[in-house]
C-alpha positions in Angstrom: 128.8 54.4 132.7 126.3 51.9 131.7 122.7 53.4 132.4 120.3 51.0 133.9 116.8 51.3 134.9 117.6 52.2 138.4 120.0 55.2 136.7 116.9 56.6 135.0 114.4 56.3 137.7 117.0 58.1 140.0 117.4 60.8 136.9 113.8 61.1 136.6 113.1 61.6 140.5 115.7 64.3 140.3 114.0 66.2 137.7 110.9 65.8 139.5 112.5 67.6 142.7 113.5 70.4 140.6 109.8 70.7 138.8 111.1 69.9 135.4 109.1 68.0 133.0 111.0 64.7 132.3 111.5 64.8 128.6 113.6 61.8 127.1 116.6 64.0 126.8 116.4 65.4 130.1 116.0 61.9 131.7 119.0 60.6 129.7 121.2 63.3 130.7 119.9 63.3 134.4 120.6 59.4 134.6 123.9 60.2 133.3 124.5 63.1 136.2 122.9 61.5 139.3 121.9 57.9 138.5 124.5 56.2 140.3 123.9 58.3 143.4 127.7 60.1 143.1 128.4 63.8 142.7 130.2 64.8 139.8 131.4 67.8 137.6 131.0 67.8 134.2 131.3 70.0 131.2 128.8 70.2 128.3 131.2 68.4 125.9 132.3 65.5 128.5 128.5 65.1 129.1 127.7 64.9 125.4 130.3 62.4 125.0 128.8 60.2 127.6 125.4 60.7 126.4 126.8 59.7 122.9 128.5 56.6 124.3 125.1 55.6 126.0 123.3 55.4 122.6 120.9 58.5 123.0 120.7 60.8 120.3 120.9 64.3 121.7 122.6 67.4 120.3 125.2 69.4 121.9 123.0 72.4 121.9 120.4 70.5 123.7 123.1 69.5 126.3 123.8 73.2 126.8 120.3 74.1 127.0 119.4 71.3 129.5 122.4 72.1 131.7 121.3 75.7 131.9 117.5 74.5 132.7 119.0 72.4 135.4 121.0 75.4 136.9 118.0 77.7 136.8 115.9 75.3 138.9 118.6 74.4 141.4 119.6 71.2 140.2 123.1 72.0 139.3 125.6 74.6 140.3 128.0 76.3 137.6 131.6 76.7 138.3 133.3 79.0 135.8 136.9 78.6 135.5 139.2 81.3 133.7 135.8 82.8 132.5 135.8 80.4 129.6 135.1 77.2 130.9 132.1 76.1 132.7 131.8 72.8 135.1 128.4 71.7 136.1 128.4 70.4 139.7 125.5 68.1 141.0 126.5 69.1 144.8 124.7 72.2 144.9 125.8 72.9 148.6 128.5 75.6 149.3 132.0 73.9 149.0 135.2 74.9 147.5 136.8 73.2 144.5 140.2 72.1 143.5 140.9 72.7 139.7 143.7 70.6 138.1 145.4 72.8 135.6 147.1 70.2 133.7 144.2 67.9 133.1 141.5 70.6 133.3 139.3 68.6 136.1 137.4 69.9 138.8 137.0 68.2 142.1 135.5 69.0 145.6 138.0 70.5 148.2 137.3 69.6 151.9 135.2 72.6 152.9 135.9 72.0 156.6 139.3 73.0 156.0 138.3 76.2 154.3 138.3 79.5 156.5 137.1 82.9 155.4 137.3 85.5 157.8 135.9 88.4 156.1 134.5 89.6 152.8 134.7 93.0 151.5 131.6 95.1 151.9 129.1 94.9 149.0 128.6 98.2 147.1 125.5 100.1 147.8 122.6 98.5 146.4 124.1 95.1 146.4 124.4 91.9 148.6 126.9 89.3 148.1 124.9 86.3 146.6 127.4 83.7 146.7 131.4 83.0 147.1 132.7 80.4 144.8 136.1 79.2 145.7 138.3 77.6 143.2 142.0 76.5 144.2 144.3 75.9 141.2 146.4 73.0 141.5 149.8 72.5 139.7 151.5 68.8 140.1 155.0 69.1 141.3 
């Protein structure tokens, strides 16, 4: 994606909404994540590749740290697949996901079609904080 001034402005506004200081690296990453107004699912590695293509000088460690900071303030939602791969979603509302096993991509699934009737009772001293639904898909 070619980053424009409009992308950068949207990214800076998004950061402001999370109360984060708009450093050069954060704005560059935010512009790639939300600059076009579309929701996306990224890995740290895919975002690192995109930021390098845009010409910005940002280390992979900075990408990881920035994604974690975005999650901590509620700008992103982290979805872990297989306990080994994390995806970061700009859509922070509760919704299920499809995970395509062959390509390793994640996409939103229609939440209006998901029905969870009952959850197990949480153990004493605990409460359910969230339910993440990842539906694994294999092409036929």
